[in-house]
C-alpha positions in Angstrom: 10.1 -43.6 -141.2 12.6 -46.3 -140.3 16.1 -45.2 -139.8 18.5 -45.8 -142.7 20.3 -49.1 -142.3 24.0 -49.6 -142.9 25.2 -52.2 -145.4 25.1 -55.7 -143.9 28.4 -57.1 -142.7 29.7 -60.6 -142.3 27.3 -62.7 -140.2 24.5 -60.3 -140.8 21.7 -59.8 -143.4 19.5 -56.9 -144.4 15.9 -58.0 -143.6 13.2 -56.1 -145.5 9.6 -56.4 -146.4 6.0 -55.0 -146.1 3.5 -55.4 -143.3 -0.2 -55.4 -144.3 -3.6 -56.3 -142.9 -5.9 -59.0 -144.3 -7.3 -56.7 -146.9 -3.9 -55.7 -148.2 -3.7 -52.3 -146.6 -0.3 -51.3 -145.3 0.1 -51.0 -141.5 1.9 -47.8 -140.6 4.1 -47.9 -137.5 4.0 -51.7 -137.0 6.7 -52.9 -134.6 9.4 -55.1 -136.1 11.7 -56.6 -133.5 14.5 -59.1 -133.6 13.1 -61.9 -131.4 14.8 -62.2 -128.0 16.6 -58.8 -128.3 15.9 -55.1 -128.0 16.8 -54.5 -131.6 14.0 -53.2 -133.8 12.4 -50.8 -136.1 8.9 -49.7 -137.3 7.2 -49.6 -140.7 6.9 -46.5 -142.8 3.8 -44.9 -144.4 3.8 -47.6 -147.0 4.1 -50.4 -144.4 7.8 -51.1 -145.5 10.6 -51.9 -143.1 14.3 -52.6 -143.4 16.6 -53.7 -140.6 20.1 -55.2 -140.3 19.9 -58.5 -138.3 22.2 -61.4 -137.4 21.9 -64.3 -139.9 19.3 -66.9 -138.9 17.3 -64.4 -136.8 13.5 -64.4 -136.4 11.4 -61.2 -136.5 8.6 -60.5 -134.1 6.0 -58.3 -135.9 3.2 -56.7 -133.9 0.6 -54.0 -134.2 -2.1 -52.7 -131.8 -5.4 -54.7 -132.3 -3.7 -57.4 -134.3 -2.2 -60.8 -133.4 1.6 -60.7 -133.3 3.5 -63.0 -135.7 7.0 -64.4 -135.8 8.8 -65.0 -139.1 12.3 -65.9 -140.3 14.3 -62.9 -141.3 14.8 -62.5 -145.0 14.5 -60.0 -147.9 11.3 -58.8 -149.6 9.0 -60.4 -147.0 5.2 -59.9 -147.2 3.7 -60.2 -143.7 0.0 -60.2 -143.2 -1.4 -59.6 -139.6 -4.9 -60.6 -138.6 -7.2 -58.8 -136.2 -7.2 -59.9 -132.6 -10.9 -60.3 -132.1 -10.5 -61.0 -128.4 -8.9 -57.6 -127.8 -11.3 -55.7 -130.0 -14.4 -57.4 -128.6 -13.3 -57.0 -125.0 -16.0 -55.3 -123.0 -15.2 -52.3 -120.9 -17.4 -50.9 -118.1 -18.2 -47.2 -118.9 -20.6 -45.0 -117.0 -23.9 -46.9 -116.5 -23.2 -49.7 -119.0 -20.6 -51.6 -121.0 -19.0 -51.0 -124.4 -16.7 -52.8 -126.7 -13.2 -51.4 -127.2 -13.9 -51.2 -131.0 -16.6 -48.6 -130.4 -14.9 -46.8 -127.5 -14.2 -43.1 -128.0 -13.6 -41.8 -124.5 -10.3 -42.1 -122.5 -10.9 -45.3 -120.5 -8.3 -47.5 -118.9 -8.9 -50.7 -117.2 -7.4 -53.8 -115.5 -8.9 -57.2 -115.0 -9.2 -58.9 -111.6 -6.5 -61.5 -112.4 -4.0 -58.6 -113.0 -4.9 -57.1 -109.6 -4.1 -60.4 -107.9 -0.5 -60.4 -109.2 0.3 -57.6 -106.6 0.8 -59.2 -103.1 -0.4 -56.1 -101.2 -2.9 -55.8 -98.4 -4.4 -52.7 -100.0 -6.0 -53.2 -103.4 -5.4 -49.5 -104.2 -1.7 -50.1 -104.4 -2.2 -52.8 -107.0 -3.2 -50.1 -109.5 0.1 -48.4 -109.4 1.8 -48.4 -112.8 -1.0 -50.5 -114.4 -3.2 -47.7 -115.9 -1.9 -44.9 -118.1 -2.7 -41.4 -116.7 -3.3 -42.7 -113.1 -0.7 -41.5 -110.6 -0.7 -42.9 -107.1 1.0 -41.6 -103.9 1.4 -43.5 -100.7 2.7 -41.5 -97.7 2.8 -44.4 -95.1 3.4 -48.1 -95.2 1.8 -48.6 -91.7 -0.8 -51.4 -91.7 -4.3 -49.9 -91.8 -2.9 -46.4 -92.6 -1.6 -47.0 -96.1 -4.3 -45.1 -98.0 -3.4 -44.2 -101.6 -4.0 -40.7 -103.1 -5.1 -41.0 -106.7 -4.4 -38.4 -109.4 -6.1 -38.8 -112.8 -4.4 -36.5 -115.3 -3.6 -34.0 -112.5 -6.0 -32.0 -110.4 -9.4 -31.4 -112.0 -10.8 -29.1 -109.3 -9.5 -26.8 -106.6 -11.6 -28.6 -104.0 -9.7 -31.9 -104.1 -8.1 -34.5 -106.4 -9.9 -37.7 -105.4 -11.8 -39.4 -108.2 -15.3 -40.7 -107.8 -15.3 -44.4 -106.8 -18.2 -46.6 -107.6 -18.5 -50.3 -106.6 -21.2 -52.1 -108.6 -22.7 -48.7 -109.4 -22.8 -47.4 -105.8 -20.5 -44.5 -104.6 -18.0 -45.5 -102.0 -15.5 -43.3 -100.1 -12.8 -45.9 -100.1 -11.8 -49.0 -102.0 -9.0 -50.1 -99.7 -11.0 -52.7 -97.8 -12.2 -54.6 -100.9 -10.9 -58.2 -101.2 -9.0 -58.4 -104.6 -10.5 -61.9 -105.2 -14.0 -60.3 -105.3 -13.0 -58.0 -108.2 -14.0 -58.9 -111.8 -12.6 -55.6 -113.4 -11.6 -52.1 -112.6 -12.3 -49.3 -115.2 -10.9 -45.8 -114.9 -12.7 -43.0 -116.8 -10.3 -40.1 -117.4 -11.7 -37.5 -119.8 -14.8 -35.4 -120.1 -16.5 -37.6 -122.7 -16.1 -40.7 -120.5 -17.3 -39.0 -117.3 -20.0 -36.8 -118.6 -22.8 -39.0 -117.3 -21.6 -38.4 -113.7 -21.7 -34.6 -114.0 -19.6 -32.5 -111.6 -18.9 -35.5 -109.4 -16.7 -36.9 -112.1 -14.6 -33.8 -112.5 -11.5 -35.7 -111.1 -12.2 -38.9 -113.0 -14.2 -42.0 -112.1 -13.0 -45.4 -110.9 -15.6 -48.2 -111.6 -15.2 -51.5 -109.7 -17.2 -54.5 -110.9 -17.4 -57.5 -108.6 -17.7 -61.1 -109.8 -21.0 -62.8 -110.5 -22.1 -66.4 -110.3 -22.0 -68.6 -113.4 -24.4 -71.3 -114.5 -23.2 -74.8 -113.7 -22.2 -77.1 -110.9 -21.0 -75.8 -107.6 -17.3 -74.9 -107.8 -15.3 -74.4 -104.7 -11.8 -72.8 -104.8 -9.4 -71.8 -102.1 -6.2 -69.9 -102.0 -3.5 -69.0 -99.5 -0.6 -66.6 -100.0 2.3 -65.8 -97.8 4.6 -62.9 -98.6 7.4 -60.9 -96.9 7.6 -57.1 -96.5 10.7 -55.1 -95.9 11.7 -51.5 -95.7 12.3 -50.2 -99.3 15.4 -48.2 -98.5 17.4 -48.7 -95.4 20.4 -46.5 -94.9 23.7 -47.8 -93.4 24.5 -46.1 -90.1 27.9 -45.1 -88.7 29.6 -47.2 -86.1 30.4 -45.6 -82.7 34.1 -45.2 -83.4 33.6 -43.4 -86.7 30.9 -41.3 -85.2 33.2 -40.2 -82.3 36.0 -39.3 -84.7 33.7 -37.2 -86.9 32.2 -35.5 -83.8 35.6 -34.4 -82.7 36.5 -33.3 -86.2 33.3 -31.2 -86.3 34.1 -29.5 -83.0 37.6 -28.7 -84.2 36.2 -27.2 -87.4 33.9 -25.0 -85.2 37.0 -23.7 -83.4 36.0 -25.3 -80.1 39.0 -25.8 -77.7 40.1 -29.4 -77.2 39.4 -29.2 -73.4 35.7 -28.9 -74.0 33.7 -31.7 -72.4 31.9 -32.4 -75.7 35.1 -34.0 -77.1 35.6 -37.7 -77.0 38.8 -38.5 -75.1 41.5 -40.8 -76.4 40.3 -43.4 -73.9 36.8 -43.0 -75.3 38.0 -43.5 -78.8 40.0 -46.6 -77.8 37.0 -48.1 -76.2 34.8 -47.5 -79.2 37.6 -48.7 -81.6 37.7 -52.0 -79.6 34.3 -52.9 -81.2 36.1 -53.2 -84.6 38.2 -56.0 -83.2 35.1 -58.0 -82.0 36.2 -57.7 -78.4 34.7 -54.5 -76.9 36.4 -53.4 -73.6 33.3 -51.5 -72.2 30.2 -52.6 -74.1 27.8 -50.7 -71.7 29.7 -47.5 -71.1 31.0 -47.3 -74.7 28.4 -49.1 -76.8 28.1 -49.5 -80.6 24.3 -49.3 -81.0 22.7 -49.7 -84.4 19.4 -48.0 -83.9 18.0 -49.3 -87.2 18.4 -52.8 -85.9 17.0 -51.9 -82.5 13.9 -50.2 -83.8 13.1 -52.2 -87.0 12.8 -55.8 -88.1 14.4 -57.1 -91.2 11.1 -58.2 -92.5 7.4 -58.6 -91.6 5.0 -61.3 -92.7 1.8 -60.8 -94.7 -0.8 -63.5 -95.5 -4.0 -63.6 -97.6 -6.5 -66.5 -97.6 -9.7 -66.8 -99.5 -12.5 -69.4 -100.2 -14.9 -68.9 -103.1 -18.2 -70.7 -104.0 -19.5 -70.2 -107.5 -22.3 -71.9 -109.5 -26.1 -71.8 -110.1 -29.0 -73.1 -112.2 -30.6 -71.6 -115.3 -32.6 -69.1 -113.2 -30.4 -68.5 -110.2 -26.6 -67.9 -110.0 -24.5 -67.2 -106.9 -21.0 -66.0 -106.1 -19.9 -66.3 -102.4 -16.5 -65.2 -101.1 -14.9 -65.2 -97.7 -11.4 -63.7 -97.3 -8.8 -63.0 -94.6 -5.8 -60.6 -94.7 -3.1 -60.2 -92.1 -0.3 -57.6 -92.3 2.4 -57.5 -89.7 4.4 -54.5 -88.6 8.0 -53.6 -89.1 8.8 -52.4 -85.6 11.1 -54.4 -83.4 9.2 -54.5 -80.1 9.3 -56.7 -76.9 6.8 -59.5 -76.5 3.3 -58.9 -75.0 4.4 -60.8 -71.9 7.1 -58.2 -71.1 5.1 -55.0 -71.6 1.6 -56.2 -71.1 0.2 -55.4 -74.5 1.1 -55.6 -78.2 3.1 -52.5 -79.1 3.6 -53.3 -82.8 1.5 -52.3 -85.7 -0.6 -54.9 -87.4 -3.8 -55.4 -89.4 -6.4 -58.2 -89.4 -9.2 -57.9 -92.0 -12.1 -60.2 -92.7 -14.2 -59.9 -95.9 -17.4 -61.5 -97.0 -19.4 -61.1 -100.2 -22.5 -62.8 -101.6 -23.8 -61.8 -105.1 -27.0 -63.6 -106.1 -28.8 -63.2 -109.5 -32.3 -64.5 -110.1 -34.3 -64.5 -113.4 -37.9 -63.9 -112.2 -39.4 -64.0 -115.6 -38.4 -63.7 -119.2 -38.2 -60.0 -119.0 -37.5 -59.4 -115.3 -34.3 -60.1 -113.4 -33.3 -59.3 -109.8 -30.0 -59.3 -107.9 -29.0 -59.0 -104.3 -25.4 -58.2 -103.3 -24.3 -58.3 -99.7 -20.8 -57.4 -98.7 -19.2 -56.8 -95.3 -15.8 -56.4 -93.7 -14.3 -56.2 -90.2 -10.9 -54.6 -89.9 -8.8 -54.6 -86.7 -5.8 -52.3 -86.5 -3.3 -52.2 -83.7 -0.5 -49.6 -83.2 1.4 -47.7 -80.5 -0.4 -45.0 -78.5 1.9 -42.4 -80.0 2.4 -42.0 -83.7 5.0 -44.2 -85.2 5.6 -41.7 -88.1 8.6 -40.2 -86.3 10.3 -43.5 -85.5 12.1 -43.8 -88.8 13.6 -40.3 -88.9 14.6 -40.7 -85.2 16.5 -43.8 -86.1 18.9 -41.6 -88.1 19.6 -39.0 -85.4 20.0 -41.3 -82.5 23.7 -41.7 -81.7 25.5 -45.1 -81.9 27.4 -44.0 -78.7 24.2 -44.1 -76.7 23.6 -47.3 -74.6 20.3 -49.0 -75.0 17.6 -49.3 -75.7 17.3 -50.7 -72.1 19.8 -51.4 -69.4 21.5 -54.8 -69.8 21.6 -57.8 -67.5 25.4 -57.5 -66.9 25.3 -53.8 -66.1 28.5 -52.7 -64.2 27.4 -49.2 -63.2 25.2 -48.1 -60.2 22.0 -46.1 -60.1 22.1 -42.7 -58.3 18.9 -41.2 -56.8 18.6 -38.5 -54.2 22.3 -38.8 -53.6 22.1 -42.5 -52.8 23.7 -45.3 -54.9 22.0 -48.6 -55.6 22.1 -51.5 -58.0 20.6 -50.6 -61.4 17.8 -53.0 -62.4 18.1 -54.5 -65.9 15.5 -53.7 -68.6 15.1 -50.1 -67.7 14.5 -47.7 -70.6 17.6 -45.7 -71.7 17.8 -42.3 -73.4 20.6 -40.1 -74.7 22.4 -38.3 -71.9 22.8 -35.1 -74.0 19.2 -35.2 -75.2 17.4 -36.7 -72.2 14.7 -34.0 -72.3 13.7 -35.2 -75.8 11.3 -38.2 -76.2 12.8 -41.6 -76.6 12.1 -43.3 -79.9 12.1 -46.7 -78.2 10.1 -45.4 -75.3 7.4 -43.9 -77.5 7.2 -47.1 -79.4 7.1 -49.6 -76.5 6.2 -47.8 -73.3 3.4 -45.3 -74.0 0.5 -47.7 -74.4 -1.5 -48.8 -77.5 -4.4 -47.9 -79.8 -6.8 -50.4 -81.2 -9.2 -49.5 -83.9 -12.0 -51.7 -85.2 -13.6 -50.7 -88.5 -16.7 -52.6 -89.8 -19.0 -52.0 -92.7 -22.0 -53.7 -94.3 -23.2 -52.9 -97.8 -26.4 -54.2 -99.4 -27.4 -53.5 -103.1 -30.7 -54.6 -104.6 -31.2 -54.4 -108.4 -34.3 -54.9 -110.5 -33.7 -55.0 -114.2 -36.7 -54.9 -116.7 -35.8 -56.0 -120.2 -37.8 -53.9 -122.7 -36.4 -55.5 -125.8 -40.0 -56.4 -126.9 -40.3 -52.6 -127.5 -37.0 -52.1 -129.2 -33.8 -54.3 -129.1 -31.3 -53.3 -126.4 -33.8 -51.2 -124.3 -33.9 -51.9 -120.6 -34.5 -50.1 -117.3 -33.0 -50.7 -113.9 -33.9 -49.7 -110.4 -31.2 -49.8 -107.6 -31.5 -49.6 -103.9 -28.4 -49.5 -101.7 -27.9 -49.5 -97.9 -24.5 -49.0 -96.2 -23.6 -48.9 -92.5 -20.2 -48.2 -91.2 -18.9 -48.2 -87.6 -15.5 -47.3 -86.0 -14.5 -48.2 -82.5 -11.4 -46.8 -80.9 -9.8 -48.2 -77.8 -6.9 -46.2 -76.2 -4.6 -47.1 -73.3 -1.9 -44.5 -72.6 0.8 -44.3 -69.9 4.0 -42.5 -69.0 7.4 -44.1 -68.7 10.5 -43.6 -66.6 13.8 -43.2 -68.5 17.4 -43.2 -67.5 20.7 -41.9 -68.9 24.3 -42.9 -68.2 26.1 -39.9 -66.8 29.7 -40.1 -68.2 30.8 -36.6 -67.1 32.4 -38.0 -63.9 35.2 -40.5 -63.6 32.8 -43.1 -62.2 29.9 -43.6 -64.5 26.4 -43.7 -62.9 22.8 -44.1 -64.1 20.4 -41.2 -63.4 16.8 -40.5 -64.0 16.2 -38.4 -67.1 13.1 -36.8 -65.4 13.1 -36.9 -61.5 9.3 -36.3 -61.6 8.9 -39.8 -63.3 10.8 -42.2 -61.1 8.7 -45.2 -62.4 6.4 -46.3 -65.2 2.9 -45.1 -65.0 -0.3 -47.2 -65.2 -2.3 -47.7 -68.3 -5.3 -45.4 -68.6 -7.8 -46.9 -71.0 -10.4 -45.0 -72.9 -13.0 -45.8 -75.6 -14.8 -44.0 -78.4 -17.4 -45.1 -81.1 -18.8 -43.6 -84.2 -21.3 -44.9 -86.8 -22.7 -43.7 -90.2 -25.6 -45.0 -92.3 -25.9 -44.2 -96.0 -28.7 -45.0 -98.4 -28.8 -44.7 -102.2 -31.8 -44.9 -104.6 -31.4 -44.6 -108.3 -33.1 -45.6 -111.5 -31.6 -46.0 -115.0 
């Protein structure tokens, strides 16, 4: 029931009326909104509404399955909504066929390929987030090539896992991440038992059906697209400057009852040197630095590009859809150039997609189709996991020099009791935690890992139209072949690290680990795996 309205005041009127369908039946719960605002109400059981609105306003009236209409606000209005045939006649892929929304009884959600393209992401799985009711998504990593999405359809349906069954053009696939979004015609999500019954126990956690685009009769159409987007860290905390950190460190020691002569305290001279950063003229930038490790380890943004070329057309008997796509996703880590370390230490992804869908009408009752799709995905990342880099950035102290020794370093290097000039560009670690791994060292000095993933999928369909027996009857045979291969290339190495010993009056650089006086050599390794899958089915 609409809420009781107060008596109209100056400059306002009381709009009222009835909302009906084309047959004169009242529409219960129709939305009545003041155009351009969030003010609104709904119709009652008799289709009536009453709402106080500013004079001269327009009302936007809508109802599911009907075309919305905008009318001038007034009293005793009679509004007739007409059915939206495009929405009601929309075809949804369900199980092994299609069905109009008007006859749909199961819980099925869907999204068109054009909607998927609105999300500028490298992983098509992420484009479903927030678009389909009942579908929850979780992403635990934003690293290129490792950003798989966990799907939850109305919670967990079994104790053996939560992943829904994924079918692309009727063939089960273990992952949809590598699909080019421009190849997708529609995505349907089957959520309840009535919608997934035809899949048996495999559909216990729901089913995601992906239908790729087909060729259309007509002249050859060539379309091309190019997208460039920027990625950034979703939440980037502001870190303390070295002077504030030193003050709080001293305060913490005092609160713990530690005497002021303890070596862990920052002296007045130390505090003065750190405070000089606030004036823009630091007195000892190497010995008393102000290091922002978030800026050291991460970029402000990373680029991402998507390019695609599509050929579409065909004759009365043969139609074709051909697509070639390229996706690049850059990494967020701030690393030195390949010329300096000898390899690319950042994360990145390069993916190449190809699809060819061909349909041929062999005879009046017999139709065949051949779908060929493939991808090559190349992923690069540091030899040691980058998962810990982000949390490390918060525990590294701003009072630690680094990440490498500077060109204008004023302090000598001590090794085996001998002093010498410290070379610039040497890796630096925290003097109090020098036995812990260096975040920058793990990122840039431990080697790299390259992974090449490739796959080919071929689907052959033969459809026999049996409408000469009874209208709507047909049978289909499907053969599918899939081959996947993964190649891993590793190259690992150790690194030498140094710390600035500030326990003496004269500061000196020392090796963090005397057993590693210099960087190690890269040790390459290689591994390969392959899997072949075949599917035969008839409907």
